[in-house]
N, C-alpha and C positions, 0 to 999 in steps of 0.2 A: 328429483327433477332432472338431473343430468341425463338420465337414461330414458326420459319419457318419450323422446322421439324414437329411440330404438324400440322401446316397448310397444309403441303404436304400430310400427312395422312388423313387430313380432306376431301380430294378429293375422298377417298375410303370408309371412315367410317363417321358416324355422329359425331358431336363434342362431344356429351355425351359419345360416345364409344371411341373416339380417346384420349381424355384428360386423363382418368384414365390409359390407356395403355401406351401412349407415353409420356405424360407430367409427369406422375408419375415416369416413367423410367428416364426421363431427370432429375428430381429432385434428384433421387438416384445416378445415374451414372455421369451425366454431371453437376450437381448442378445448374440446371435451375429452377427457381421458377415455381411451378405448383399449383397455387391457384385457387379457384373457380372463381375469377374475371379475371383470365388470359385469359379465352376464349373471353372476350370482346375485347382483344387487338389482336386477331388473324387477320391476313390479309385475303383478299378475297380468294375465292376458287382457287385452283391451277389446271392446266390441268392434266389429267390422265397420269400415268407413266407406262402404260401397255407395251410399247415397251421397251424391255430390250436389244436390240441389241447394245446399246452404252456402255454396261458393259465391253466389251473387252478392254484390255489395262488399266484396272483400276489401279491406283497407290496404294501404300501400305495403308491399312485402318488406320485411326486414332482411336484406341481403339474400332473399330467396333466389334471385336469378343465378347467383354463383352456386348455391346448393343444388338447384334444379339442374344446372348444366353438368355438374359433377355426377349427379345420379344418372343422367342420360348417358354419359361416357361410360359409366359402370354397367350399363345395360338395363337399368330399371326405368320403365315407362310410367311416368306419373305427371300430373298437371302441376304447373308452377304455383298456382293458387293453393293447391292442396299442401304443397311443401310450406308455403307461407303460413297457412292456417295451423299446421302441426307445429311449426317453429314457435308461433305465437302462444299456442296452448302450453308448450313445454317451457316457455320463457327463454328460448335460445336466441342469442343475438351475436352476430359476428363482431369481433373487435374492430373498432374504427382505426384506420391507418392514420397515424398522426405524423405530421411533418416535423422534420428536425429544425430546431431553431438555434442559431449560433448566438452565444452570449459573450464571446471574446473576440474583439476586433483588435488584432495586434498589428494590422497593416496601417500604421500611421507614422508620422514623422516626429512624434513627441519623444522625450527622453525616457530611457529605460534604465532602471537601477538593477544592480546585481542581486544574486540570490544569497542574501546574507543569512537567511534562516537555515538553508542547507539541510532541510528535513530534520532539524533538531526540534521535534515537536514536544519534548518533555522539558518543561521549564520549572523553576524552583519557587516561583512566587507569582501571585496574581498580578495581572496587568503589566507583565514584562514582555509578553509576546501575544500578538493578535494575528489571526488569519481572517481573510475576507474573500468572498466570491459571490457570483451572481448565477442564478439558475432560472429556468422557466417551469411553470407548473400549470397543468390543466385543471381548471376549477369549474364550478357551475356558472361562473361569470365569464368563462372563456380563458384564454391564455393570460397568465399574469407572470411578471418577473419578480423574483425575490432576491434581495441582497441581504446578507448576514455578516456579522462580525463576531468571531468566536475568541474567547480567552483560552489560550492553550493550557493554562494551569488547571482550570476547572472544567474546560470544554463547555462552558456556558455561553449562550448567545447573549452578548452584551449590547448589540445594536442590530436593528433590522429595518427594512423598508420594502414596500410592495408597490408596484406600478404597472399599468397596462403597457407602458412603453419602456424600451431599453435605452436609457439615457444617463448621463453623468449625474443628474440630480438624484437618481435612485441610490447610487453609491454614497453621495454626499449626505443624504438624509439618514442612512444607516450609520455613517460615521458620526454625525452630530448627535444621534441618540446615544451612541457608545460613550462619547466624550462627556455628555451631560450626566450619564448614569455613573461612570467610573472615575472620572477625574484622574487619569493616569499621570504618573510622574514623567519627567523628561527622560528620554532614552528608550522608551517603549519601541519594540521592533514590530513593525506592521508589514505583513506579508500578503501579497495578492498576485494575480496573474498579470499579463502585460496588456490587458485591455485598455482601451482608450479612456474608459471611465476613471481608472486609477492612475493612468499616466498623464491625465489632463493637468494643465497648469493650476486650475482651481483646486483640484484635489491635493496635488503636491504642495501647494501653498498652505493648505489647511494642516497638513502633516507637519510642515516646517514651523508653523505658528506655535504648535504645542510641543515642539522638540521631539517629534516622533520620527524614527528612522524607517525609511522605505526599503522593502525587499520585494523582489518579483521573481516568479518562477521562470525557469528556462522555457524557451519557445517550444510549444507542443508537448510539455511534460506535466501531465496532471498530477503525477505522484508528488511533485514538489509542494502541492497544496492538498495532500491526501486527507487531512482532518476535515476541511470544508467539504470535500467531495463525499466523504463518508456520511456527513450529516445530511447532505442533499439526497443521497441514496436512501437513507432511513425515512426521510420525509416522503419521498415518492412512493416507497413501498407502503407506508401507512395510508397515503391518499388512495392508492390502488385498492388496498384492502377495504377501506371505508366505502369506496365507490362500488365495489363488488357486493358488499353487504347491503348497501342501500338498494342496489338493483334487485337482489334476491328478495329483499323484504317487500319491495313493491310489485313483485311478480304475482302470478295467479296463485290463489290460495287453494 
């Protein structure tokens, strides 16, 4: 399917001519690999598409204006609707540009604790060291914020919460789940970033109530909370893979 668009143009141009123009474009705009060996995977010749009477009633193009503009820059004269139709047939779609969402608001006047964890991520017993963080995820329901609490001993998620809004209640719900499930002894070390959710009076009072020591990363240093960051990277890679698989499964058969 990846080379269907190239294969369609192959009916009008030699492969040596089509690959630099179309495959190179696909690599830049559609993120489709365009290697020298890619031509070996091209399907057989396609019938000509000279009859353009079927362009009427074309549905809204999927990013075809950008592809069409790039083709014109490269000297290939073709109709934008034709580009849209070929892209739809091949199941090609440009990646949507997603905005960056900040999850750490450290510009506040609340008290900040020191970095007691100091990147000592290897602990000797369960529920002696927890790390927590918040990230954002793109789902079928839109943007969602995820808060997790990890036990450093087992790297198990002991508490989590999801919400459409980034607020302190999100962090508190994850913490309440972890406390209810694990019942940690006093002296547990709890590490987070400097975000207002964790520095808030309500959250710090909850930690003090259970005799939990608070530790916070240095400003702008994600490596101080590398275990949580690693988990989020794994989750986002898995979500991206599932999204790509679902899109390919729903494409033209």
